[in-house]
C-alpha positions as a LaTeX table, in Angstrom:
\begin{tabular}{lrrr}
\hline
Residue & $x$ (\AA) & $y$ (\AA) & $z$ (\AA) \\
\hline
Met1 & 112.92 & 160.04 & 109.84 \\
Ser2 & 110.05 & 157.86 & 108.04 \\
Gln3 & 107.18 & 156.42 & 110.66 \\
Val4 & 108.42 & 152.63 & 112.00 \\
Val5 & 105.75 & 150.36 & 110.70 \\
Leu6 & 105.12 & 146.80 & 112.80 \\
Ser7 & 103.12 & 144.30 & 111.52 \\
Ala8 & 100.47 & 142.42 & 113.84 \\
Lys9 & 98.10 & 139.74 & 114.57 \\
Asn10 & 95.07 & 139.65 & 116.85 \\
Arg11 & 95.59 & 137.44 & 119.59 \\
Gln12 & 92.88 & 135.19 & 120.05 \\
Ser13 & 94.20 & 133.44 & 123.22 \\
Thr14 & 95.84 & 134.25 & 125.97 \\
Gly15 & 97.54 & 132.55 & 128.57 \\
Ser16 & 100.88 & 131.38 & 129.52 \\
Ala17 & 101.25 & 128.68 & 127.25 \\
Glu18 & 99.54 & 130.54 & 124.61 \\
Ser19 & 102.80 & 132.98 & 124.87 \\
Arg20 & 105.22 & 130.10 & 125.04 \\
Lys21 & 103.96 & 128.52 & 121.94 \\
Leu22 & 103.57 & 131.90 & 119.93 \\
Arg23 & 107.53 & 132.32 & 120.87 \\
Arg24 & 108.38 & 129.08 & 119.70 \\
Ser25 & 106.57 & 129.62 & 116.60 \\
Gly26 & 108.81 & 133.08 & 116.18 \\
Arg27 & 106.22 & 135.57 & 117.64 \\
Ile28 & 106.31 & 137.40 & 120.04 \\
Pro29 & 102.83 & 138.45 & 122.58 \\
Ala30 & 101.72 & 141.76 & 123.09 \\
Val31 & 98.74 & 144.14 & 124.00 \\
Leu32 & 98.30 & 147.46 & 123.10 \\
Tyr33 & 96.94 & 149.85 & 125.66 \\
Gly34 & 94.02 & 152.11 & 124.22 \\
Arg35 & 93.35 & 155.84 & 125.78 \\
Ser36 & 90.19 & 154.50 & 127.06 \\
Gly37 & 91.27 & 151.94 & 129.08 \\
Gln38 & 90.74 & 148.69 & 126.54 \\
Ala39 & 93.40 & 146.36 & 126.09 \\
Ile40 & 94.14 & 144.69 & 122.53 \\
Ala41 & 96.07 & 141.20 & 122.39 \\
Leu42 & 98.58 & 140.96 & 119.58 \\
Asp43 & 101.48 & 139.26 & 118.62 \\
Leu44 & 104.41 & 140.28 & 116.31 \\
Asp45 & 107.27 & 138.97 & 114.09 \\
Ala46 & 109.70 & 138.34 & 116.52 \\
Gln47 & 112.29 & 138.96 & 114.03 \\
Glu48 & 111.06 & 142.33 & 112.42 \\
Phe49 & 110.53 & 144.01 & 115.68 \\
Thr50 & 113.87 & 143.73 & 117.27 \\
Gln51 & 115.28 & 144.40 & 113.91 \\
Arg52 & 113.12 & 147.71 & 113.93 \\
Ala53 & 113.35 & 148.40 & 117.75 \\
Arg54 & 116.43 & 149.16 & 117.59 \\
Asn55 & 115.46 & 152.83 & 116.03 \\
Ile56 & 112.98 & 153.35 & 118.85 \\
Ser57 & 113.13 & 155.57 & 121.65 \\
Glu58 & 110.49 & 155.94 & 124.25 \\
Ser59 & 109.25 & 159.05 & 122.27 \\
Thr60 & 108.82 & 157.20 & 118.97 \\
Ile61 & 105.58 & 157.16 & 117.54 \\
Val62 & 105.06 & 153.43 & 115.75 \\
Lys63 & 102.47 & 152.39 & 113.32 \\
Val64 & 100.88 & 149.33 & 114.40 \\
Glu65 & 98.53 & 147.40 & 111.65 \\
Ala66 & 96.81 & 144.77 & 113.17 \\
Glu67 & 95.36 & 142.83 & 110.30 \\
Gly68 & 94.41 & 146.11 & 108.10 \\
Lys69 & 93.77 & 148.32 & 111.07 \\
Pro70 & 96.39 & 150.93 & 111.95 \\
Tyr71 & 97.00 & 152.19 & 115.47 \\
Asp72 & 99.53 & 154.80 & 116.46 \\
Ala73 & 101.38 & 154.09 & 119.33 \\
Phe74 & 104.42 & 154.08 & 121.59 \\
Val75 & 106.45 & 151.38 & 122.71 \\
Lys76 & 105.80 & 151.83 & 126.57 \\
Ala77 & 107.84 & 148.38 & 127.85 \\
Thr78 & 109.92 & 145.67 & 126.26 \\
Gln79 & 109.90 & 142.22 & 128.76 \\
Arg80 & 113.20 & 140.33 & 128.07 \\
Ser81 & 114.40 & 136.94 & 128.98 \\
Ile82 & 117.55 & 137.20 & 131.43 \\
Leu83 & 118.90 & 134.25 & 129.80 \\
Asp84 & 119.45 & 135.00 & 126.03 \\
Gly85 & 118.27 & 138.26 & 125.84 \\
Asn86 & 115.11 & 137.83 & 123.29 \\
Ile87 & 112.32 & 139.82 & 123.74 \\
Leu88 & 109.54 & 137.91 & 125.44 \\
His89 & 106.48 & 140.53 & 125.64 \\
Val90 & 105.74 & 144.48 & 124.31 \\
Asp91 & 103.36 & 146.96 & 125.53 \\
Phe92 & 101.79 & 149.58 & 123.45 \\
Tyr93 & 100.06 & 152.59 & 124.66 \\
Glu94 & 97.84 & 154.06 & 122.30 \\
Val95 & 98.15 & 157.52 & 120.83 \\
Glu96 & 95.23 & 159.41 & 119.46 \\
Ser97 & 95.45 & 162.21 & 116.76 \\
Gly98 & 94.26 & 165.61 & 117.72 \\
Val99 & 95.18 & 164.57 & 121.50 \\
Val100 & 97.80 & 166.50 & 123.43 \\
Leu101 & 99.91 & 163.81 & 125.39 \\
Arg102 & 102.98 & 164.02 & 127.86 \\
Ala103 & 106.01 & 161.96 & 126.55 \\
Arg104 & 109.38 & 161.65 & 127.76 \\
Val105 & 111.98 & 163.12 & 125.37 \\
Ser106 & 115.54 & 162.19 & 125.05 \\
Leu107 & 118.80 & 165.06 & 124.95 \\
His108 & 121.09 & 164.88 & 122.54 \\
Leu109 & 124.32 & 166.82 & 123.30 \\
Ser110 & 126.36 & 167.99 & 120.12 \\
Gly111 & 129.68 & 169.87 & 119.63 \\
Asn112 & 132.86 & 170.51 & 121.52 \\
Pro113 & 132.87 & 172.86 & 124.34 \\
Val114 & 135.06 & 175.48 & 124.25 \\
Gly115 & 135.70 & 174.98 & 128.34 \\
Val116 & 136.33 & 171.24 & 127.53 \\
Arg117 & 139.26 & 172.53 & 125.37 \\
Glu118 & 140.52 & 174.77 & 127.73 \\
Gly119 & 141.04 & 171.98 & 130.31 \\
Gly120 & 137.49 & 171.76 & 131.94 \\
Ile121 & 135.67 & 168.41 & 132.34 \\
Leu122 & 131.87 & 167.97 & 130.96 \\
Glu123 & 128.63 & 166.75 & 133.11 \\
Asn124 & 125.71 & 165.83 & 131.68 \\
Pro125 & 123.18 & 165.20 & 134.44 \\
Leu126 & 119.80 & 165.28 & 132.32 \\
His127 & 119.61 & 163.36 & 129.69 \\
Glu128 & 115.73 & 163.51 & 128.81 \\
Ile129 & 112.87 & 165.94 & 129.40 \\
Glu130 & 109.11 & 165.55 & 129.80 \\
Val131 & 107.00 & 167.86 & 127.27 \\
Glu132 & 103.19 & 168.11 & 126.41 \\
Cys133 & 101.80 & 168.32 & 122.70 \\
Leu134 & 100.33 & 166.78 & 120.25 \\
Pro135 & 101.18 & 163.86 & 118.60 \\
Lys136 & 102.11 & 165.31 & 115.05 \\
Asp137 & 104.71 & 167.95 & 117.37 \\
Leu138 & 106.65 & 165.17 & 119.47 \\
Pro139 & 110.14 & 165.30 & 118.45 \\
Glu140 & 112.00 & 161.95 & 118.89 \\
Arg141 & 115.46 & 163.73 & 120.38 \\
Ile142 & 116.23 & 167.57 & 121.33 \\
Glu143 & 119.93 & 168.42 & 119.82 \\
Val144 & 121.52 & 170.68 & 122.29 \\
Asp145 & 124.50 & 172.33 & 121.15 \\
Ile146 & 127.40 & 172.51 & 123.61 \\
Ser147 & 129.86 & 173.89 & 121.85 \\
Gly148 & 129.61 & 177.23 & 123.18 \\
Leu149 & 130.01 & 176.38 & 126.58 \\
Lys150 & 133.05 & 177.79 & 128.53 \\
Val151 & 134.31 & 176.64 & 132.15 \\
Asn152 & 132.11 & 177.43 & 135.14 \\
Gln153 & 129.21 & 177.58 & 132.49 \\
Ser154 & 125.93 & 175.66 & 132.63 \\
Ile155 & 122.81 & 174.82 & 130.30 \\
His156 & 119.33 & 174.73 & 131.44 \\
Val157 & 116.10 & 173.63 & 130.93 \\
Arg158 & 115.18 & 176.40 & 129.91 \\
Asp159 & 117.78 & 177.21 & 127.81 \\
Ile160 & 116.51 & 174.36 & 125.37 \\
Pro161 & 114.93 & 175.87 & 122.21 \\
Leu162 & 111.56 & 173.81 & 121.45 \\
Asp163 & 109.12 & 174.44 & 118.63 \\
Gly164 & 106.08 & 176.67 & 119.03 \\
Gly165 & 103.52 & 173.32 & 119.71 \\
Val166 & 105.63 & 171.73 & 122.20 \\
Lys167 & 105.26 & 172.80 & 126.13 \\
Leu168 & 108.04 & 172.12 & 128.45 \\
Ile169 & 106.60 & 170.45 & 131.94 \\
Ser170 & 109.92 & 169.58 & 133.53 \\
Gly171 & 111.81 & 172.28 & 135.98 \\
Ala172 & 113.01 & 174.76 & 134.30 \\
Asp173 & 116.45 & 175.07 & 136.17 \\
Gln174 & 117.29 & 171.96 & 135.82 \\
Val175 & 121.24 & 171.54 & 134.84 \\
Val176 & 121.58 & 169.70 & 131.55 \\
Ala177 & 125.18 & 170.22 & 131.49 \\
Leu178 & 127.93 & 171.96 & 132.63 \\
Val179 & 131.92 & 172.24 & 132.50 \\
Lys180 & 133.67 & 172.66 & 135.32 \\
Phe181 & 137.54 & 173.33 & 135.54 \\
Ala182 & 138.35 & 170.33 & 137.41 \\
Lys183 & 142.62 & 171.20 & 137.23 \\
Ala184 & 142.33 & 174.43 & 139.30 \\
Glu185 & 140.63 & 172.67 & 142.13 \\
Ala186 & 143.32 & 169.53 & 141.95 \\
Ala187 & 146.58 & 172.05 & 142.13 \\
Pro188 & 146.27 & 173.07 & 145.38 \\
Ala189 & 145.51 & 169.83 & 147.48 \\
Ala190 & 148.48 & 168.28 & 145.62 \\
Glu191 & 150.24 & 171.26 & 146.84 \\
Ala192 & 149.61 & 170.94 & 150.39 \\
Glu193 & 150.09 & 166.63 & 150.17 \\
Ala194 & 153.59 & 167.49 & 149.37 \\
Ala195 & 154.26 & 170.14 & 151.87 \\
Ala196 & 152.90 & 167.92 & 154.96 \\
Ala197 & 154.98 & 164.68 & 153.87 \\
Ala198 & 158.32 & 167.11 & 153.90 \\
Ala199 & 157.53 & 168.76 & 156.75 \\
Pro200 & 158.30 & 166.66 & 159.97 \\
Ala201 & 155.54 & 165.64 & 162.28 \\
Ala202 & 154.26 & 168.02 & 164.78 \\
Gly203 & 156.15 & 167.85 & 168.44 \\
Ala204 & 158.30 & 165.20 & 167.15 \\
Ala205 & 161.87 & 165.13 & 168.75 \\
Pro206 & 165.26 & 165.54 & 166.58 \\
Ala207 & 167.07 & 163.53 & 165.25 \\
Ala208 & 169.59 & 161.97 & 167.45 \\
Ala209 & 173.37 & 162.29 & 166.28 \\
Val210 & 175.49 & 159.50 & 165.37 \\
Pro211 & 178.92 & 158.96 & 166.13 \\
Ala212 & 181.37 & 158.34 & 163.89 \\
Ala213 & 183.36 & 155.45 & 163.91 \\
Gly214 & 185.52 & 154.90 & 166.24 \\
Glu215 & 184.16 & 158.04 & 167.84 \\
Lys216 & 182.68 & 157.57 & 171.60 \\
Lys217 & 179.53 & 159.25 & 173.67 \\
Ala218 & 180.29 & 161.58 & 175.58 \\
\hline
\end{tabular}
């Protein structure tokens, strides 16, 4: 996938009033934070960013071109309006080429597990992992093939194949996906409930005989 490129302008004025003015003109106020601590005030075209943000994840490195000067960066945070969902503000974090970084990368499960076809239920408790690598080696997402997963089997973080330049930071024993055979557990419980409903309550007196019509009690 080609790198997402965003056009930006340098902001000379900051503050709430200036931000509201920018939004009314179709711009979004933004800040790019450098690794050395400096912050650069920018503004973005609202329509362009909204469209391209659909293809941006936490581990996507975008190129922000601010009046001819390019920056490679992560989109670290977006603030949205609670009324209409429009983006109000964007925070970028600069990435330096050749400097090792840490990032969280989403996991994408692919395939239909054998255990699910046999009646099991797939669980996916982990959706992302943390890795360390150079910016050029950072994957946007990691594919995990679960097609061979059988009932009562699981895939752990340690089982995920990573490229040579990517170092795992997340705990290796964390479970990414597992298949449970829920039907085997549900059947005994259903049988026990049916038996309890059929049996008389413990200690209950037997039902009294009802005399036939015209008979007298002894």
